[in-house]
C-alpha positions in Angstrom: -37.1 125.5 69.1 -39.1 124.4 72.1 -38.8 127.9 73.6 -40.2 129.4 70.4 -43.3 127.1 70.5 -43.9 128.1 74.1 -43.7 131.8 73.2 -46.1 131.4 70.3 -48.5 129.4 72.5 -48.3 132.1 75.2 -48.9 134.9 72.7 -51.9 133.0 71.2 -53.4 132.5 74.7 -53.0 136.2 75.5 -54.6 137.2 72.2 -57.5 134.9 72.9 -57.9 136.3 76.4 -58.0 139.8 75.1 -60.4 138.9 72.3 -62.8 137.4 74.8 -62.9 140.6 76.9 -63.7 142.7 73.9 -66.6 140.4 73.1 -67.9 140.9 76.6 -68.1 144.6 76.0 -69.5 144.4 72.4 -72.3 142.0 73.2 -74.4 144.5 75.3 -73.8 147.2 72.7 -74.9 144.8 69.9 -78.0 144.0 71.9 -79.0 147.7 72.0 -79.2 147.6 68.2 -81.3 144.4 68.2 -85.1 144.6 67.5 -85.5 141.7 70.0 -85.6 142.3 73.8 -82.4 141.2 75.4 -83.3 139.7 78.8 -79.6 139.5 80.0 -79.0 143.2 79.3 -82.0 144.8 81.0 -82.4 147.4 83.8 -80.3 145.5 86.4 -77.3 145.1 84.0 -77.3 148.8 82.9 -77.9 150.0 86.4 -74.8 148.1 87.5 -72.8 149.7 84.7 -74.1 153.1 85.7 -73.2 152.6 89.4 -69.7 151.5 88.5 -69.3 154.4 85.9 -67.9 152.1 83.3 -66.9 152.9 79.7 -69.6 150.5 78.5 -72.2 152.6 80.3 -71.0 155.7 78.6 -71.0 154.0 75.2 -74.5 152.6 75.8 -75.9 155.9 76.9 -74.4 157.7 74.0 -75.9 155.2 71.6 -79.3 155.3 73.1 -79.5 159.1 73.3 -79.3 159.5 69.6 -82.7 160.5 68.1 -82.9 157.4 65.9 -82.2 155.1 68.8 -84.4 156.4 71.6 -87.3 154.1 70.9 -85.3 150.9 70.4 -86.6 148.2 72.8 -83.2 147.6 74.5 -82.5 151.3 74.9 -85.4 151.7 77.2 -83.5 150.1 80.1 -80.5 152.4 79.5 -82.7 155.5 79.3 -84.6 154.5 82.4 -81.3 154.2 84.4 -80.3 157.6 83.0 -83.5 159.3 84.0 -83.1 161.8 86.8 -83.7 160.5 90.2 -86.2 162.7 92.0 -86.3 162.1 95.7 -89.6 162.1 97.6 -90.0 164.9 100.2 -89.3 163.7 103.8 -92.3 165.8 105.1 -95.8 166.0 103.9 -97.4 169.4 103.4 -99.6 170.5 106.3 -103.3 169.8 106.3 -103.8 170.8 109.9 -105.7 173.7 111.5 -105.2 177.0 109.7 -105.0 175.4 106.3 -107.7 177.0 104.1 -109.2 175.5 101.1 -111.3 177.6 98.7 -114.1 175.2 98.0 -117.3 176.8 97.0 -120.4 175.2 95.7 -120.8 175.4 91.9 -124.3 176.7 91.0 -126.3 174.5 88.6 -126.3 175.8 85.0 -129.4 177.8 84.2 -130.8 177.3 80.8 -133.0 179.9 79.3 -136.1 178.4 77.8 -137.6 179.9 74.6 -141.3 180.4 74.6 
């Protein structure tokens, strides 16, 4: 009888632990649907999910890319993380000798007067 109680207690603890982990994943997804800004699930959170390539990131991105969800306040962070990263060029274009610019003075407009 005592062994049965220990097994039931262990099973209950395992179920509680599993349930807690699913809440951790569902809270950020629920925040995406909220009309209020979620400070704890902003750009840093979603950037971390993106860098680690988590399933949560995939679900969040999929949700926010739907046409009806693109403008939700909490989807803005997800979409900002997903935006393409365009690197800056390492060298600036030349402005040195030999560079020609086609600047010409613009003549003032000539109005014809009627007499």
